py3Dmol code that shows the C-alpha trace and the ligand (Angstrom):
import py3Dmol

protein = """\
ATOM      1  CA  MET A   1      -5.700  19.230 -18.596  1.00  0.00           C
ATOM      2  CA  LYS A   2      -3.321  17.218 -16.555  1.00  0.00           C
ATOM      3  CA  ASP A   3      -2.089  18.887 -13.446  1.00  0.00           C
ATOM      4  CA  ASN A   4       1.435  20.288 -13.914  1.00  0.00           C
ATOM      5  CA  THR A   5       2.522  19.065 -10.542  1.00  0.00           C
ATOM      6  CA  ILE A   6       2.254  15.525 -11.654  1.00  0.00           C
ATOM      7  CA  THR A   7       4.325  16.044 -14.819  1.00  0.00           C
ATOM      8  CA  GLU A   8       6.941  18.064 -12.912  1.00  0.00           C
ATOM      9  CA  ALA A   9       7.379  15.313 -10.319  1.00  0.00           C
ATOM     10  CA  SER A  10       7.543  12.576 -12.919  1.00  0.00           C
ATOM     11  CA  GLN A  11       9.942  14.555 -15.149  1.00  0.00           C
ATOM     12  CA  TYR A  12      12.277  15.023 -12.207  1.00  0.00           C
ATOM     13  CA  ILE A  13      12.203  11.338 -11.401  1.00  0.00           C
ATOM     14  CA  ARG A  14      12.785  10.477 -15.097  1.00  0.00           C
ATOM     15  CA  LYS A  15      15.904  12.661 -15.128  1.00  0.00           C
ATOM     16  CA  GLN A  16      17.549  10.756 -12.329  1.00  0.00           C
ATOM     17  CA  THR A  17      17.447   7.343 -13.953  1.00  0.00           C
ATOM     18  CA  SER A  18      17.353   5.486 -17.184  1.00  0.00           C
ATOM     19  CA  SER A  19      15.143   2.800 -15.815  1.00  0.00           C
ATOM     20  CA  THR A  20      11.497   2.761 -16.857  1.00  0.00           C
ATOM     21  CA  PRO A  21       9.523   1.285 -13.925  1.00  0.00           C
ATOM     22  CA  THR A  22       6.382  -0.736 -14.790  1.00  0.00           C
ATOM     23  CA  ILE A  23       5.534  -1.870 -11.264  1.00  0.00           C
ATOM     24  CA  GLY A  24       5.089   0.405  -8.192  1.00  0.00           C
ATOM     25  CA  LEU A  25       5.601  -0.896  -4.636  1.00  0.00           C
ATOM     26  CA  ILE A  26       4.166   0.918  -1.672  1.00  0.00           C
ATOM     27  CA  LEU A  27       5.948  -0.443   1.367  1.00  0.00           C
ATOM     28  CA  GLY A  28       4.216   0.075   4.670  1.00  0.00           C
ATOM     29  CA  SER A  29       5.339   0.187   8.281  1.00  0.00           C
ATOM     30  CA  GLY A  30       8.415  -1.974   8.922  1.00  0.00           C
ATOM     31  CA  LEU A  31       8.224  -3.378   5.327  1.00  0.00           C
ATOM     32  CA  GLY A  32      10.528  -0.864   3.566  1.00  0.00           C
ATOM     33  CA  VAL A  33      13.482  -3.303   3.720  1.00  0.00           C
ATOM     34  CA  LEU A  34      12.273  -4.833   0.407  1.00  0.00           C
ATOM     35  CA  ALA A  35      13.704  -1.694  -1.325  1.00  0.00           C
ATOM     36  CA  GLU A  36      17.092  -2.584  -0.097  1.00  0.00           C
ATOM     37  CA  GLU A  37      17.080  -5.644  -2.362  1.00  0.00           C
ATOM     38  CA  ILE A  38      16.525  -3.596  -5.469  1.00  0.00           C
ATOM     39  CA  ASN A  39      19.440  -3.852  -7.859  1.00  0.00           C
ATOM     40  CA  GLU A  40      21.262  -1.013  -9.713  1.00  0.00           C
ATOM     41  CA  GLN A  41      19.234   1.252  -7.371  1.00  0.00           C
ATOM     42  CA  ILE A  42      18.706   4.922  -7.543  1.00  0.00           C
ATOM     43  CA  VAL A  43      17.387   6.546  -4.364  1.00  0.00           C
ATOM     44  CA  ILE A  44      15.491   9.837  -4.369  1.00  0.00           C
ATOM     45  CA  PRO A  45      14.373  11.327  -1.058  1.00  0.00           C
ATOM     46  CA  TYR A  46      10.845  12.603  -1.138  1.00  0.00           C
ATOM     47  CA  GLY A  47      12.018  16.070  -0.300  1.00  0.00           C
ATOM     48  CA  ASP A  48      13.926  16.312  -3.564  1.00  0.00           C
ATOM     49  CA  ILE A  49      10.907  15.567  -5.782  1.00  0.00           C
ATOM     50  CA  PRO A  50       8.946  18.622  -6.767  1.00  0.00           C
ATOM     51  CA  HIS A  51       5.473  18.713  -5.091  1.00  0.00           C
ATOM     52  CA  PHE A  52       6.139  15.512  -3.055  1.00  0.00           C
ATOM     53  CA  PRO A  53       5.229  15.764   0.628  1.00  0.00           C
ATOM     54  CA  LYS A  54       7.717  14.416   3.162  1.00  0.00           C
ATOM     55  CA  SER A  55       7.038  11.400   5.387  1.00  0.00           C
ATOM     56  CA  THR A  56       7.194  11.909   9.172  1.00  0.00           C
ATOM     57  CA  VAL A  57       6.106   8.744  10.960  1.00  0.00           C
ATOM     58  CA  ALA A  58       8.578   6.442  12.847  1.00  0.00           C
ATOM     59  CA  GLY A  59       9.442   3.413  10.880  1.00  0.00           C
ATOM     60  CA  HIS A  60       8.949   5.067   7.504  1.00  0.00           C
ATOM     61  CA  LYS A  61      11.911   6.293   5.550  1.00  0.00           C
ATOM     62  CA  GLY A  62      10.591   8.766   3.000  1.00  0.00           C
ATOM     63  CA  GLN A  63      12.301   7.960  -0.262  1.00  0.00           C
ATOM     64  CA  ILE A  64      11.691   6.268  -3.576  1.00  0.00           C
ATOM     65  CA  VAL A  65      13.963   3.556  -4.748  1.00  0.00           C
ATOM     66  CA  LEU A  66      14.101   2.693  -8.517  1.00  0.00           C
ATOM     67  CA  GLY A  67      15.862  -0.289 -10.101  1.00  0.00           C
ATOM     68  CA  ASN A  68      15.549  -3.869 -10.918  1.00  0.00           C
ATOM     69  CA  LEU A  69      13.919  -6.442  -8.504  1.00  0.00           C
ATOM     70  CA  GLU A  70      13.477 -10.034  -9.742  1.00  0.00           C
ATOM     71  CA  GLY A  71      13.878  -8.980 -13.344  1.00  0.00           C
ATOM     72  CA  LYS A  72      11.251  -6.215 -13.101  1.00  0.00           C
ATOM     73  CA  GLN A  73      11.827  -2.497 -13.273  1.00  0.00           C
ATOM     74  CA  VAL A  74      10.207  -1.167 -10.130  1.00  0.00           C
ATOM     75  CA  LEU A  75       9.699   2.031  -8.338  1.00  0.00           C
ATOM     76  CA  ALA A  76       9.405   1.461  -4.490  1.00  0.00           C
ATOM     77  CA  MET A  77       8.115   3.938  -1.997  1.00  0.00           C
ATOM     78  CA  GLN A  78       9.800   3.381   1.327  1.00  0.00           C
ATOM     79  CA  GLY A  79       7.221   5.001   3.506  1.00  0.00           C
ATOM     80  CA  ARG A  80       3.943   6.525   2.452  1.00  0.00           C
ATOM     81  CA  PHE A  81       1.914   9.620   3.329  1.00  0.00           C
ATOM     82  CA  HIS A  82      -0.914   9.124   5.853  1.00  0.00           C
ATOM     83  CA  TYR A  83      -3.982  11.177   6.194  1.00  0.00           C
ATOM     84  CA  TYR A  84      -3.528  11.233  10.011  1.00  0.00           C
ATOM     85  CA  GLU A  85      -0.235  13.072   9.416  1.00  0.00           C
ATOM     86  CA  GLY A  86      -2.294  16.013   8.252  1.00  0.00           C
ATOM     87  CA  TYR A  87      -1.705  15.582   4.525  1.00  0.00           C
ATOM     88  CA  SER A  88      -4.594  16.171   2.250  1.00  0.00           C
ATOM     89  CA  MET A  89      -6.088  13.282   0.442  1.00  0.00           C
ATOM     90  CA  GLU A  90      -4.559  14.761  -2.728  1.00  0.00           C
ATOM     91  CA  GLN A  91      -1.119  14.652  -1.129  1.00  0.00           C
ATOM     92  CA  VAL A  92      -1.701  11.149   0.196  1.00  0.00           C
ATOM     93  CA  THR A  93      -2.387   9.902  -3.250  1.00  0.00           C
ATOM     94  CA  PHE A  94      -0.120  12.145  -5.332  1.00  0.00           C
ATOM     95  CA  PRO A  95       2.581   9.418  -5.717  1.00  0.00           C
ATOM     96  CA  ILE A  96       0.020   7.181  -7.441  1.00  0.00           C
ATOM     97  CA  ARG A  97      -0.629   9.765 -10.031  1.00  0.00           C
ATOM     98  CA  VAL A  98       3.144  10.194 -10.532  1.00  0.00           C
ATOM     99  CA  MET A  99       3.567   6.386 -10.891  1.00  0.00           C
ATOM    100  CA  LYS A 100       0.751   6.336 -13.556  1.00  0.00           C
ATOM    101  CA  GLU A 101       2.521   9.237 -15.445  1.00  0.00           C
ATOM    102  CA  LEU A 102       5.817   7.304 -15.336  1.00  0.00           C
ATOM    103  CA  GLY A 103       4.215   4.433 -17.211  1.00  0.00           C
ATOM    104  CA  ILE A 104       3.620   2.150 -14.274  1.00  0.00           C
ATOM    105  CA  HIS A 105       0.728  -0.338 -14.929  1.00  0.00           C
ATOM    106  CA  SER A 106       0.475  -2.153 -11.673  1.00  0.00           C
ATOM    107  CA  ILE A 107       1.048  -1.497  -7.980  1.00  0.00           C
ATOM    108  CA  VAL A 108       1.672  -3.688  -4.985  1.00  0.00           C
ATOM    109  CA  VAL A 109       0.386  -1.905  -1.894  1.00  0.00           C
ATOM    110  CA  THR A 110       1.455  -3.178   1.552  1.00  0.00           C
ATOM    111  CA  ASN A 111       0.555  -2.251   5.002  1.00  0.00           C
ATOM    112  CA  ALA A 112       0.616  -3.308   8.589  1.00  0.00           C
ATOM    113  CA  ALA A 113      -2.930  -3.894   9.892  1.00  0.00           C
ATOM    114  CA  GLY A 114      -4.788  -5.115  12.954  1.00  0.00           C
ATOM    115  CA  GLY A 115      -6.644  -8.422  12.636  1.00  0.00           C
ATOM    116  CA  ILE A 116     -10.359  -8.208  13.036  1.00  0.00           C
ATOM    117  CA  ASN A 117     -11.154 -11.763  11.817  1.00  0.00           C
ATOM    118  CA  THR A 118     -10.588 -13.996  14.880  1.00  0.00           C
ATOM    119  CA  ASP A 119      -9.145 -16.766  12.579  1.00  0.00           C
ATOM    120  CA  PHE A 120      -6.091 -14.529  12.020  1.00  0.00           C
ATOM    121  CA  SER A 121      -2.998 -14.336  14.185  1.00  0.00           C
ATOM    122  CA  PRO A 122      -0.360 -11.663  14.431  1.00  0.00           C
ATOM    123  CA  GLY A 123       2.246 -12.377  11.770  1.00  0.00           C
ATOM    124  CA  ASP A 124      -0.260 -13.524   9.136  1.00  0.00           C
ATOM    125  CA  LEU A 125      -0.113 -12.104   5.680  1.00  0.00           C
ATOM    126  CA  MET A 126      -3.480 -11.221   4.186  1.00  0.00           C
ATOM    127  CA  LEU A 127      -4.212 -10.684   0.523  1.00  0.00           C
ATOM    128  CA  ILE A 128      -6.738  -7.786   0.260  1.00  0.00           C
ATOM    129  CA  ASP A 129      -9.691  -8.791  -1.947  1.00  0.00           C
ATOM    130  CA  ASP A 130     -11.792  -5.797  -1.158  1.00  0.00           C
ATOM    131  CA  HIS A 131     -11.885  -2.727   1.089  1.00  0.00           C
ATOM    132  CA  ILE A 132     -14.208  -0.639   3.086  1.00  0.00           C
ATOM    133  CA  ASN A 133     -13.510   3.123   2.987  1.00  0.00           C
ATOM    134  CA  ASN A 134     -14.232   4.142   6.482  1.00  0.00           C
ATOM    135  CA  MET A 135     -12.301   7.403   6.300  1.00  0.00           C
ATOM    136  CA  GLY A 136     -15.314   9.627   5.954  1.00  0.00           C
ATOM    137  CA  THR A 137     -13.898  11.177   2.848  1.00  0.00           C
ATOM    138  CA  ASN A 138     -12.715  10.230  -0.674  1.00  0.00           C
ATOM    139  CA  PRO A 139      -9.580  11.346  -2.531  1.00  0.00           C
ATOM    140  CA  LEU A 140     -11.593  11.927  -5.668  1.00  0.00           C
ATOM    141  CA  ILE A 141     -13.770  14.594  -4.097  1.00  0.00           C
ATOM    142  CA  GLY A 142     -13.528  17.749  -6.209  1.00  0.00           C
ATOM    143  CA  PRO A 143     -13.591  18.594  -9.850  1.00  0.00           C
ATOM    144  CA  ASN A 144     -12.772  15.431 -11.927  1.00  0.00           C
ATOM    145  CA  ASP A 145      -9.872  15.610 -14.313  1.00  0.00           C
ATOM    146  CA  GLU A 146     -11.025  13.462 -17.247  1.00  0.00           C
ATOM    147  CA  ASP A 147      -7.391  13.035 -18.305  1.00  0.00           C
ATOM    148  CA  LEU A 148      -6.828  11.051 -15.054  1.00  0.00           C
ATOM    149  CA  GLY A 149      -9.944   9.006 -15.023  1.00  0.00           C
ATOM    150  CA  VAL A 150     -13.795   8.931 -15.008  1.00  0.00           C
ATOM    151  CA  ARG A 151     -16.072  10.858 -12.752  1.00  0.00           C
ATOM    152  CA  PHE A 152     -17.623   7.803 -11.182  1.00  0.00           C
ATOM    153  CA  PRO A 153     -15.031   5.000 -11.067  1.00  0.00           C
ATOM    154  CA  ASP A 154     -16.173   1.459 -10.729  1.00  0.00           C
ATOM    155  CA  MET A 155     -14.652  -0.112  -7.580  1.00  0.00           C
ATOM    156  CA  SER A 156     -16.204  -3.544  -7.932  1.00  0.00           C
ATOM    157  CA  SER A 157     -12.942  -5.212  -8.907  1.00  0.00           C
ATOM    158  CA  VAL A 158     -10.237  -2.798  -7.949  1.00  0.00           C
ATOM    159  CA  TYR A 159      -8.166  -5.605  -6.344  1.00  0.00           C
ATOM    160  CA  ASP A 160      -7.164  -7.529  -9.469  1.00  0.00           C
ATOM    161  CA  GLU A 161      -8.494 -11.051  -9.247  1.00  0.00           C
ATOM    162  CA  GLU A 162      -5.827 -12.462 -11.496  1.00  0.00           C
ATOM    163  CA  TYR A 163      -3.087 -10.943  -9.238  1.00  0.00           C
ATOM    164  CA  ILE A 164      -4.831 -12.476  -6.156  1.00  0.00           C
ATOM    165  CA  GLN A 165      -4.720 -15.906  -7.907  1.00  0.00           C
ATOM    166  CA  LEU A 166      -1.205 -15.437  -8.885  1.00  0.00           C
ATOM    167  CA  ALA A 167      -0.231 -14.473  -5.307  1.00  0.00           C
ATOM    168  CA  GLU A 168      -2.044 -17.449  -4.000  1.00  0.00           C
ATOM    169  CA  ARG A 169      -0.106 -19.761  -6.405  1.00  0.00           C
ATOM    170  CA  CYS A 170       3.181 -18.085  -5.220  1.00  0.00           C
ATOM    171  CA  ALA A 171       2.236 -18.617  -1.625  1.00  0.00           C
ATOM    172  CA  LYS A 172       1.627 -22.309  -2.327  1.00  0.00           C
ATOM    173  CA  GLU A 173       4.994 -22.669  -4.016  1.00  0.00           C
ATOM    174  CA  LEU A 174       6.695 -21.168  -1.090  1.00  0.00           C
ATOM    175  CA  ASP A 175       4.638 -23.164   1.408  1.00  0.00           C
ATOM    176  CA  LEU A 176       3.359 -20.011   3.022  1.00  0.00           C
ATOM    177  CA  THR A 177      -0.127 -19.731   4.394  1.00  0.00           C
ATOM    178  CA  VAL A 178      -1.760 -16.532   3.396  1.00  0.00           C
ATOM    179  CA  LYS A 179      -5.143 -15.277   4.357  1.00  0.00           C
ATOM    180  CA  LYS A 180      -7.568 -13.244   2.233  1.00  0.00           C
ATOM    181  CA  GLY A 181     -10.032 -10.622   3.221  1.00  0.00           C
ATOM    182  CA  VAL A 182     -11.476  -7.151   3.395  1.00  0.00           C
ATOM    183  CA  TYR A 183      -9.314  -4.288   4.573  1.00  0.00           C
ATOM    184  CA  VAL A 184     -11.040  -1.406   6.465  1.00  0.00           C
ATOM    185  CA  GLY A 185      -9.347   1.973   6.043  1.00  0.00           C
ATOM    186  CA  ASN A 186      -9.723   4.165   9.149  1.00  0.00           C
ATOM    187  CA  THR A 187      -8.185   7.591   9.471  1.00  0.00           C
ATOM    188  CA  GLY A 188      -6.313   6.906  12.732  1.00  0.00           C
ATOM    189  CA  PRO A 189      -4.203   8.029  14.500  1.00  0.00           C
ATOM    190  CA  THR A 190      -5.964   6.336  17.368  1.00  0.00           C
ATOM    191  CA  TYR A 191      -6.265   2.567  17.238  1.00  0.00           C
ATOM    192  CA  GLU A 192      -9.971   1.452  17.288  1.00  0.00           C
ATOM    193  CA  THR A 193     -11.987   0.891  20.468  1.00  0.00           C
ATOM    194  CA  PRO A 194     -13.114  -2.690  21.045  1.00  0.00           C
ATOM    195  CA  ALA A 195     -16.663  -1.646  20.175  1.00  0.00           C
ATOM    196  CA  GLU A 196     -15.398  -0.235  16.850  1.00  0.00           C
ATOM    197  CA  VAL A 197     -13.645  -3.538  16.072  1.00  0.00           C
ATOM    198  CA  ASN A 198     -16.888  -5.473  16.711  1.00  0.00           C
ATOM    199  CA  MET A 199     -18.707  -3.027  14.409  1.00  0.00           C
ATOM    200  CA  LEU A 200     -16.187  -3.400  11.711  1.00  0.00           C
ATOM    201  CA  ARG A 201     -16.369  -7.206  11.985  1.00  0.00           C
ATOM    202  CA  THR A 202     -20.099  -7.035  11.621  1.00  0.00           C
ATOM    203  CA  LEU A 203     -19.663  -4.828   8.607  1.00  0.00           C
ATOM    204  CA  GLY A 204     -17.507  -7.465   6.921  1.00  0.00           C
ATOM    205  CA  GLY A 205     -13.996  -6.189   7.718  1.00  0.00           C
ATOM    206  CA  ASP A 206     -11.174  -8.734   8.273  1.00  0.00           C
ATOM    207  CA  ALA A 207      -8.322  -6.323   8.905  1.00  0.00           C
ATOM    208  CA  VAL A 208      -8.099  -2.583   9.839  1.00  0.00           C
ATOM    209  CA  GLY A 209      -5.430   0.018   9.179  1.00  0.00           C
ATOM    210  CA  MET A 210      -4.801   3.680   8.529  1.00  0.00           C
ATOM    211  CA  SER A 211      -3.686   3.678   4.884  1.00  0.00           C
ATOM    212  CA  THR A 212      -4.042   2.001   1.573  1.00  0.00           C
ATOM    213  CA  VAL A 213      -7.735   2.841   0.765  1.00  0.00           C
ATOM    214  CA  PRO A 214      -6.969   6.270  -0.633  1.00  0.00           C
ATOM    215  CA  GLU A 215      -4.115   5.046  -2.776  1.00  0.00           C
ATOM    216  CA  VAL A 216      -6.185   2.149  -4.067  1.00  0.00           C
ATOM    217  CA  ILE A 217      -9.191   4.352  -4.899  1.00  0.00           C
ATOM    218  CA  VAL A 218      -6.850   6.712  -6.940  1.00  0.00           C
ATOM    219  CA  ALA A 219      -5.178   3.611  -8.554  1.00  0.00           C
ATOM    220  CA  GLY A 220      -8.639   2.384  -9.552  1.00  0.00           C
ATOM    221  CA  HIS A 221      -9.403   5.899 -11.003  1.00  0.00           C
ATOM    222  CA  ALA A 222      -6.173   5.744 -12.957  1.00  0.00           C
ATOM    223  CA  ASN A 223      -6.835   2.193 -14.199  1.00  0.00           C
ATOM    224  CA  LEU A 224      -3.791   0.696 -12.458  1.00  0.00           C
ATOM    225  CA  ARG A 225      -3.846  -2.989 -11.578  1.00  0.00           C
ATOM    226  CA  VAL A 226      -3.664  -3.423  -7.806  1.00  0.00           C
ATOM    227  CA  LEU A 227      -2.389  -6.145  -5.475  1.00  0.00           C
ATOM    228  CA  GLY A 228      -2.875  -5.408  -1.752  1.00  0.00           C
ATOM    229  CA  ILE A 229      -1.010  -7.276   1.081  1.00  0.00           C
ATOM    230  CA  SER A 230      -1.562  -6.713   4.706  1.00  0.00           C
ATOM    231  CA  CYS A 231       0.761  -7.862   7.324  1.00  0.00           C
ATOM    232  CA  ILE A 232      -1.327  -8.593  10.375  1.00  0.00           C
ATOM    233  CA  SER A 233       0.831  -7.010  13.003  1.00  0.00           C
ATOM    234  CA  ASN A 234      -1.521  -7.388  15.989  1.00  0.00           C
ATOM    235  CA  MET A 235      -5.045  -8.392  16.738  1.00  0.00           C
ATOM    236  CA  ALA A 236      -7.336  -5.407  16.706  1.00  0.00           C
ATOM    237  CA  ALA A 237      -8.397  -3.849  20.017  1.00  0.00           C
ATOM    238  CA  GLY A 238     -10.451  -5.994  22.430  1.00  0.00           C
ATOM    239  CA  ILE A 239      -9.710  -9.295  20.820  1.00  0.00           C
ATOM    240  CA  LEU A 240      -6.728 -10.212  23.091  1.00  0.00           C
ATOM    241  CA  ASP A 241      -6.467  -9.111  26.682  1.00  0.00           C
ATOM    242  CA  GLN A 242      -3.698  -6.670  25.999  1.00  0.00           C
ATOM    243  CA  PRO A 243      -3.187  -3.040  24.989  1.00  0.00           C
ATOM    244  CA  LEU A 244      -2.079  -2.125  21.432  1.00  0.00           C
ATOM    245  CA  SER A 245       1.163  -0.302  20.784  1.00  0.00           C
ATOM    246  CA  HIS A 246       3.063   0.846  17.798  1.00  0.00           C
ATOM    247  CA  ARG A 247       6.037  -1.162  19.165  1.00  0.00           C
ATOM    248  CA  GLU A 248       4.034  -4.370  18.794  1.00  0.00           C
ATOM    249  CA  VAL A 249       3.300  -3.396  15.227  1.00  0.00           C
ATOM    250  CA  ILE A 250       6.940  -2.888  14.556  1.00  0.00           C
ATOM    251  CA  GLU A 251       8.089  -6.036  16.372  1.00  0.00           C
ATOM    252  CA  THR A 252       5.596  -8.326  14.498  1.00  0.00           C
ATOM    253  CA  THR A 253       6.478  -6.870  11.139  1.00  0.00           C
ATOM    254  CA  ASP A 254      10.191  -7.502  11.958  1.00  0.00           C
ATOM    255  CA  LYS A 255       9.286 -11.142  12.524  1.00  0.00           C
ATOM    256  CA  VAL A 256       7.324 -11.703   9.236  1.00  0.00           C
ATOM    257  CA  ARG A 257       9.736  -9.618   7.215  1.00  0.00           C
ATOM    258  CA  GLY A 258      11.566 -12.770   5.925  1.00  0.00           C
ATOM    259  CA  ASP A 259       8.241 -14.315   4.677  1.00  0.00           C
ATOM    260  CA  PHE A 260       7.046 -11.042   3.425  1.00  0.00           C
ATOM    261  CA  LEU A 261      10.215 -10.418   1.329  1.00  0.00           C
ATOM    262  CA  LYS A 262      10.230 -13.991  -0.091  1.00  0.00           C
ATOM    263  CA  PHE A 263       6.602 -13.603  -1.002  1.00  0.00           C
ATOM    264  CA  VAL A 264       6.702 -10.275  -2.753  1.00  0.00           C
ATOM    265  CA  LYS A 265       9.815 -11.252  -4.617  1.00  0.00           C
ATOM    266  CA  ARG A 266       8.257 -14.407  -5.885  1.00  0.00           C
ATOM    267  CA  ILE A 267       5.100 -12.419  -6.913  1.00  0.00           C
ATOM    268  CA  LEU A 268       7.343  -9.908  -8.825  1.00  0.00           C
ATOM    269  CA  LYS A 269       9.156 -12.694 -10.552  1.00  0.00           C
ATOM    270  CA  THR A 270       5.854 -14.156 -11.735  1.00  0.00           C
ATOM    271  CA  ILE A 271       3.897 -11.081 -12.555  1.00  0.00           C
ATOM    272  CA  ASP A 272       3.787  -9.690 -16.174  1.00  0.00           C
TER     273      ASP A 272
END
"""
ligand_1 = """\
10
HPA
N -5.632 -0.672 13.846
C -5.449 0.240 12.938
N -4.282 0.369 12.274
C -3.313 -0.520 12.543
C -3.499 -1.591 13.489
C -4.728 -1.592 14.126
O -4.911 -2.519 15.089
N -2.328 -2.273 13.504
C -1.552 -1.741 12.595
N -2.125 -0.649 11.938
"""
view = py3Dmol.view(width=600, height=400)
view.addModel(protein, "pdb")
view.setStyle({"model": 0}, {"cartoon": {"style": "trace"}})
view.addModel(ligand_1, "xyz")
view.setStyle({"model": 1}, {"stick": {}})
view.zoomTo()
view.show()
């Protein structure tokens, strides 16, 4: 039996628009501007949607924007829910459930992340080809609703390989260099210690952030196709001889915004 909250939220969204989104965009810290380029847009504040939590972090807007972008019907989330804000994993991933219910088949998940891989530089874009769930919990803990997905979802190819290749082709066409690697999801809200960054590198991580992993796990459970893009906003702690700050994260994402917008728009144009 599908949870009523999911149907109520999606019915509310359906009533506000005649558009039928097929692609969901989750726009991370400083990357929400992409939603401003959506044509014939309908904006719905999270607070208006039944059962939707509200976003609180600086740099996140807290609304969904529906409409047409590069010829695709999209639903963009300007701002997401983070576990560190105190939301439950169920709340953090609720929008993914709603997207699925609305008929969305693919999501593009974006975030700002710290670079662990020393070949990376602030301002790089990284295609996520795998993740490490280092959050100490899992959004699927609890009774499994078979209407939503299987009890033990396979995570071996949750980041769609065809989408990665498509994104790499788009980057090439645009003359953009993009990296590829493993995203580590930590809870935050602290940034890592230098020792933790070394540990994560040893474990195979290339970038670290405080989001994305829960949403992608639930997307995998719901059989959605996923493309993940990290904007390397800073080098993770201990790599450069400087402290980390949220301001640096915002400033770097401001700088790469142009490339990021071009890149995601090209991907949308090309994607099915
Ligand atoms: N660590 C964790 N999360 C982040 C970072 C970081 O260095 N940068 C942006 N989000």
